[in-house]
N, C-alpha and C positions, 0 to 999 in steps of 0.2 A: 504494500500500500504506500509506503514511503517513496519507493522508486516511481510509482505512478504519479504521486504528487509532484515529485521533482521534475518528471518529464512534462507534466502539465505546466509547471512554472516556466520551464525553458521554452515551450511552445507559445505560451502567453507572451513572453518577452519578445520573441520573434514576430508574433502577430501584431503586437503594438507598434513595433518599428515599421513593419510593412504598411500598417494602417496609416501611419503618419505620412509616408510617401504618397499613398493613394489620396489622402486628404489634401496634400499640396497640389497634386495633379488635378483633383476635382475642383479645388478652389480656383485654380488658374484657368481651366479649360471647360469645365462642365457646369451647367448645361449651356447650350448655345442660345436659347431664348429664355425670356422671362417665364417663370412658372407661377401658376396661381392654383391655390388649393382652397376650395369653397369661396372663391372670389377674392381671397386675400393673396397678396403678393408674397412669394417665398423670398426671404432675405438672401443676398449674395447670388442672385440669378439675374442675368446670365453670368457665366464665368468671368473672372476678373479681366482676362485679356480680350474677351469679346466686348466687354463694356468699355475698356480703356484704350482700344486700338487707336482711335482718332485722337484722343487726348495725348497719348504717348508720342505720336508723330508731331503734334503741335508743340509738345514740350521739347522734343529734340530740335525742332526748327527754331524755337525761341532761344534755346541754349546756344545754337550755332549763331543766331543773330547777335546775341549778347556778346559772344566771344569775338566775332568779327568787329563789332563796334568797339570793344575794349582794345582790340589789336590796333585799330586805326587811331583811337583817341589816346594819345600818349600822356596827356595832362591829367587824366583821371587816375588818382593814386589809390582809389578804393576798388578798382576793378580786379577781376579774377586774374587777369594776365599780370598785373602789377604785383599781386600777392604771390604768384608763382615765381616771378623774378626775384622778389625779396626773399622768398623761401630758399631759392637756389643760392643766393649770396650768403644768407645766414648759415645754411647747412655747410657750405664750403668753409666759411670763416670758422665755424665751431670745430670742424674736423681737422683743420690745420692748426688748431691751438697747440697741439703737441709739438709742432714744428718750432714754435717759439719757446716752448718750455723745455725742450730737449737740451739746450745748451751747446749743442754741437755746431750750431751756426750762430754767428754774432747776432744779438738781439735786433739791431736796426735792419740788418739784412733779412732776418727771418720775418720781421714785421712787414717789411716792404714786399717780400715774396708772398707772404700770406695775403696781403692786400691785393697784390697783382693777380694771384690765382683766383681769389674770390671775385674780383672784378671781371676776370675772364669768364668765369662760370656765369656770372650775371649777364654779361653781354651775349654769350652763346645762347642762353635761355631766352633773352630778349629777341635776338635775331630769329631764333627758331619759332617762337610764339607769334611774333608780330609780322614776320615776313614769310618764312617757309610754310607754315601751316596754312595761312590764307592763300598763298600761291598754289599749294598742292590741292586745296579744296576747289579753287577756280580751275586749275588745269585738268583735274580729273572729274570736274562737274559733279561734285559731291551733292549739291543741292538737287540737281535733276535726278540723281540716283535715289535720293531720299524720297522725292516726290513719286518716282516710279514705284519704289517699294511700297509707299503708302497706298497707291492705287492697286497694285498687283498682289501684294502680300495678303494671303488669306490666313486666318488664325488656324484653320484646319491643317494647313501645311506646317505651320510652326508646331502644332500639337503632335503631328506625326513624327517630325524630327525630334521633338522633346522626348516622346515615348521611346524612340529608337536609340537616341544617343545620350540622353540625360537620365531619364527615369529608370532605364534598364540598369545602369551602373549605380544609380542611387539606391535602387532596390537591393542590389548585391552588397553595397556598402552597409546599408541598414541591416541587412540579414546577418552580415558578419559582426557588426557592432552589437546589435541586440542579442545575437547568439552568444557573444562573449559576456555580455552583461548577464544574460540568462544563466550561463554556466557559473558565473560568480555567485549569483543568487542561489543556484542549486547547491553549490558548495557550502554557502553560509547556512542554508536551510538544513542540509544534512549534518553539519557540525552542531547546529542547535538541537537537532533531534538526538544526536549522540550524547550530548552533555546536558 
């Protein structure tokens, strides 16, 4: 009887893990239309991606517009591009602190080298974000690709790819993870039964 309870405990853990993956898939993709039961609307219908497809593409378009505006407007110190540039300078400056503290290089030379490399990282980030990315977006017509994807992309296709390439491996991962957790629970249960 104890072995049967331990086996049920293991299978329950695996079942809970697989249920979580199914719940994620159901929340994102199922059902395709609004459901009504006795005239009342069932919450979370249709699936999240069916409801939010248009909103998602508008959000991506807005982020692209904001990024391109920030890339052109160099005076705006509150923009995302400026924040990334400052983050690159600060990260380089902090990483090169050991150069100044090592004592192997004279302090004025180390400080100048640290300032030069930090400024170089800042300028490289600045050129990449303000010139290269907008050029690549225009050269490869990223906006037209996004508009085409909005028109042609069907959530059913995304669902098929997600089931094939994402949820299949997520099921296997959760099967292994919850199986290990279940084994740990079984061992603890059996030890509690013995003592």
